[in-house]
C-alpha positions in Angstrom: 0.0 0.0 0.0 2.8 2.4 0.9 4.6 1.6 -2.4 1.5 2.3 -4.4 0.9 5.6 -2.5 4.4 6.7 -3.3 3.9 5.8 -7.0 0.7 7.8 -7.1 2.5 10.7 -5.3 5.1 10.8 -8.0 2.5 10.6 -10.8 3.6 7.3 -12.1 0.1 5.8 -11.9 -2.4 7.5 -14.3 -5.4 5.2 -13.7 -5.7 5.4 -9.9 -9.2 3.9 -9.8 -9.1 0.2 -10.4 -11.8 -2.5 -10.6 -11.2 -3.3 -7.0 -11.8 0.4 -6.0 -15.1 0.4 -8.0 -16.1 -2.8 -6.4 -15.5 -1.4 -2.9 -17.5 1.7 -3.6 -20.3 -0.3 -5.2 -20.4 -2.5 -2.1 -20.6 0.6 0.1 -23.6 1.9 -1.8 -25.3 -1.4 -1.5 -24.5 -1.5 2.2 -26.0 2.0 2.8 -29.2 1.0 1.0 -29.3 -2.1 3.1 -29.0 0.0 6.2 -32.1 2.0 5.1 -34.1 -1.2 4.5 -32.9 -2.8 7.7 -34.1 0.1 9.9 -37.4 0.7 8.2 -39.3 -1.4 10.8 -38.1 0.6 13.7 -40.0 3.7 12.5 -43.5 2.9 14.0 -44.6 6.5 14.4 -43.6 10.1 13.6 -41.4 10.3 16.6 -39.4 7.3 15.6 -39.1 8.5 12.0 -38.0 12.1 12.7 -36.0 11.8 16.0 -35.4 8.0 16.5 -37.9 8.1 19.3 -35.6 10.3 21.4 -33.8 7.2 22.6 -30.4 7.4 21.0 -27.1 7.2 23.0 -24.7 10.1 22.9 -22.0 8.4 20.8 -24.3 7.8 17.9 -26.0 11.3 17.9 -22.6 12.9 18.5 -21.2 11.2 15.4 -24.1 12.3 13.3 -23.8 15.9 14.6 -20.1 15.9 13.5 -20.7 14.3 10.1 -23.5 16.8 9.4 -20.8 19.5 9.1 -19.0 17.7 6.3 -19.4 18.3 2.6 -17.6 17.7 -0.6 -15.9 21.1 0.0 -14.3 19.9 3.2 -12.0 17.4 1.4 -11.9 19.0 -2.0 -12.4 22.8 -1.9 -10.9 23.3 1.5 -8.0 21.0 0.7 -7.3 23.1 -2.5 -7.2 26.3 -0.5 -4.8 24.8 1.9 -2.6 23.8 -1.0 -2.7 27.5 -2.2 -2.7 29.5 1.0 -2.0 27.1 3.9 -3.4 27.1 7.4 -5.6 30.2 6.9 -8.4 27.8 5.9 -8.4 26.4 9.4 -10.2 29.6 10.5 -13.2 28.4 8.6 -13.4 25.4 11.0 -12.1 26.6 14.4 -14.7 29.2 15.3 -17.0 26.2 15.6 -15.1 25.3 18.8 -16.4 28.4 20.6 -19.9 27.8 19.3 -19.9 24.2 20.5 -18.7 25.2 23.9 -21.8 27.4 24.2 -23.9 24.5 23.0 -22.2 22.2 25.6 -22.7 24.5 28.6 -26.1 26.1 27.7 -28.0 25.2 24.5 -27.9 21.4 24.1 -30.0 20.5 27.2 -32.6 23.2 26.4 -32.9 21.9 22.9 -33.5 18.4 24.2 -36.2 19.7 26.6 -38.3 21.2 23.8 -40.4 18.0 23.9 -41.3 18.2 20.3 -41.0 15.8 17.4 -39.6 18.3 14.8 -38.0 21.7 15.2 -40.8 23.3 13.2 -43.2 22.4 16.1 -40.9 24.4 18.4 -41.1 27.4 16.0 -44.9 27.1 16.1 -45.0 26.9 19.8 -42.7 29.9 20.3 -43.7 32.2 17.5 -47.2 31.0 16.4 -48.7 29.3 13.3 -48.2 32.3 11.0 -44.5 32.3 11.6 -44.4 28.5 11.1 -46.1 28.7 7.8 -44.0 31.6 6.6 -40.8 29.9 7.6 -41.9 26.6 6.0 -42.7 28.2 2.6 -39.4 30.0 2.6 -37.4 27.1 3.9 -38.6 24.3 1.6 -37.5 25.8 -1.7 -34.2 27.0 -0.3 -33.5 23.6 1.2 -34.2 22.0 -2.2 -31.8 24.4 -3.8 -29.1 23.8 -1.2 -29.5 20.1 -1.6 -29.2 20.3 -5.3 -26.1 22.4 -5.1 -24.5 20.0 -2.6 -25.5 17.0 -4.7 -24.0 18.7 -7.8 -20.7 19.4 -6.0 -20.3 15.7 -5.1 -21.5 14.7 -8.6 -18.8 16.8 -10.3 -16.1 15.2 -8.2 -17.3 11.6 -8.6 -18.0 12.0 -12.3 -14.5 13.2 -12.9 -13.0 10.4 -10.8 -15.0 7.6 -12.3 -15.3 9.0 -15.9 -19.0 8.7 -15.8 -21.6 11.1 -17.3 -22.7 13.7 -14.8 -26.4 12.9 -15.1 -25.8 9.2 -14.2 -23.8 10.1 -11.1 -26.5 12.5 -10.0 -29.3 9.9 -10.5 -27.4 7.2 -8.6 -26.4 9.5 -5.6 -29.8 11.2 -5.4 -31.6 7.9 -5.5 -29.5 6.3 -2.7 -29.8 9.4 -0.4 -33.6 9.6 -1.0 -34.2 5.9 -0.4 -32.2 5.7 2.8 -33.8 8.8 4.3 -37.3 8.0 3.1 -37.4 4.4 4.0 -35.3 4.2 7.1 -35.9 7.6 8.7 -33.7 9.0 11.5 -32.5 5.5 12.5 -31.0 4.8 9.0 -29.5 8.3 8.8 -27.8 7.9 12.2 -26.5 4.4 11.4 -25.1 5.5 8.0 -23.5 8.6 9.6 -21.7 6.3 12.0 -20.3 4.1 9.2 -19.2 7.2 7.3 -17.4 8.6 10.3 -15.5 5.4 10.8 -14.4 5.3 7.1 -13.5 9.0 7.0 -11.4 8.9 10.2 -9.6 5.7 9.1 -8.9 6.8 5.6 -7.7 10.3 6.5 -5.4 9.1 9.3 -3.8 6.5 7.0 -3.4 9.1 4.2 -1.8 11.6 6.6 0.6 9.0 8.0 1.7 7.8 4.6 2.1 11.4 3.5 4.4 12.3 6.4 6.3 9.1 5.8 7.4 10.3 2.3 11.2 11.0 2.2 10.6 14.4 0.5 8.6 15.5 3.6 10.5 13.9 6.5 7.7 13.7 9.0 5.7 16.4 10.7 8.8 18.4 11.7 10.0 18.3 8.1 6.6 19.4 6.8 6.5 22.4 9.1 10.0 23.5 8.2 9.5 23.2 4.5 6.2 24.9 3.8 6.2 28.6 2.8 6.1 31.0 5.7 2.9 32.5 4.3 1.1 29.3 5.3 1.6 30.2 8.9 1.8 34.0 8.7 -1.5 34.9 7.3 -0.8 38.7 6.9 1.5 37.7 4.0 -1.6 36.4 2.2 -4.1 39.2 2.9 -4.3 42.6 4.6 -4.8 42.4 8.4 -8.0 44.5 8.2 -9.6 42.1 5.7 -8.6 39.1 7.7 -10.1 40.5 10.9 -13.5 41.2 9.2 -13.5 37.7 7.6 -12.6 36.1 10.9 -15.4 37.9 12.8 -17.9 37.0 10.1 -16.8 33.3 10.5 -17.3 33.5 14.3 -20.8 35.0 14.0 -21.8 32.5 11.4 -20.6 29.5 13.4 -22.3 30.7 16.6 -25.6 31.4 14.9 -25.5 28.2 12.9 -24.8 26.0 16.0 -27.2 27.6 18.4 -30.4 28.1 16.3 -33.6 26.2 16.7 -33.2 24.4 13.4 -30.1 22.7 14.8 -32.1 21.3 17.7 -33.1 18.1 15.7 -29.9 16.2 16.7 -30.4 16.9 20.4 -34.1 15.8 20.2 -32.8 12.4 19.4 -30.7 12.0 22.6 -32.3 9.8 25.3 -31.7 12.2 28.2 -30.1 15.4 29.2 -26.8 13.8 30.1 -26.5 12.2 26.6 -27.4 15.5 25.0 -24.5 17.1 26.7 -22.0 14.3 26.2 -22.8 14.1 22.4 -21.3 17.6 21.9 -17.9 16.3 22.8 -17.6 14.3 19.6 -18.0 17.3 17.2 -16.0 19.4 19.6 -13.0 17.2 19.7 -13.4 16.3 16.0 -13.4 19.9 15.0 -10.1 20.5 16.9 -8.2 17.5 15.7 -9.8 16.6 12.3 -8.6 19.5 10.1 -5.1 19.1 11.3 -5.2 15.5 9.9 -7.2 16.2 6.8 -5.0 18.9 5.4 -1.6 17.3 5.8 -1.6 15.8 2.3 -2.6 19.2 0.8 0.5 20.9 2.3 2.8 18.4 0.5 5.2 19.2 -2.3 4.4 21.6 -5.1 6.7 20.6 -8.0 5.1 23.0 -10.5 6.5 26.3 -9.2 9.2 25.1 -6.8 7.7 26.9 -3.8 8.0 23.7 -1.8 10.8 21.2 -1.8 
């Protein structure tokens, strides 16, 4: 495996995706569909379907809460920005730490005590049916648009990797996501999120270790010593005033996104207040450690312009 990784790193292998890779990915798709079908019988009422009956342990709901913040941009777009500008991109992730601390000490238990099946019920109870209807008619089309944009982003990446027509990739991905969520409900979504977390953590750790093991890099100490200084001194990339405004905007966005009523769904699934608080630890620790692992390969050698190595 290490030999093949080094070969790919040097560009010796042009066709990285083999029949074995395709078989593994196909098996994963079938497995996810199987998860949706396996959990369909657990959804006996609306509470089971939308919030898993409010009976889930913290380690499952916490995993889902962390995975919910992932997207194709995390491992493609953000990795590309790390390659270009270095650690500045981390500021798009780390304001979440402060937001999650507020969730841990104050918000999570209050979300769990809403005693509703869906967060829109909480909107109705707090602001009235008029606000609920207005928010629903505004939210539905925007959610469909956002889902389409997200699906398209993943589709562009997968279509390029597998050499498939874009419409075929969109049909396959869209069908799988729809079937799993529609048939299995919250149970299937939580189970598939846990599997995804396990795969993501395993693959990214292995990739980071193999990257640091390359002779051109020489471990973590060698990576830090060799990357351009602008990757650690952000004012070499942008003016301090612009950086400050962007940083404050990121802080506000993360705090408002993590502590709004719409985000209460994951806490409604926790089986008690203690689990609602403990589940925050997974996205909190993951947000601190995860980006440091994910972006190690992106800070590797740049042989095109000689800026690194």
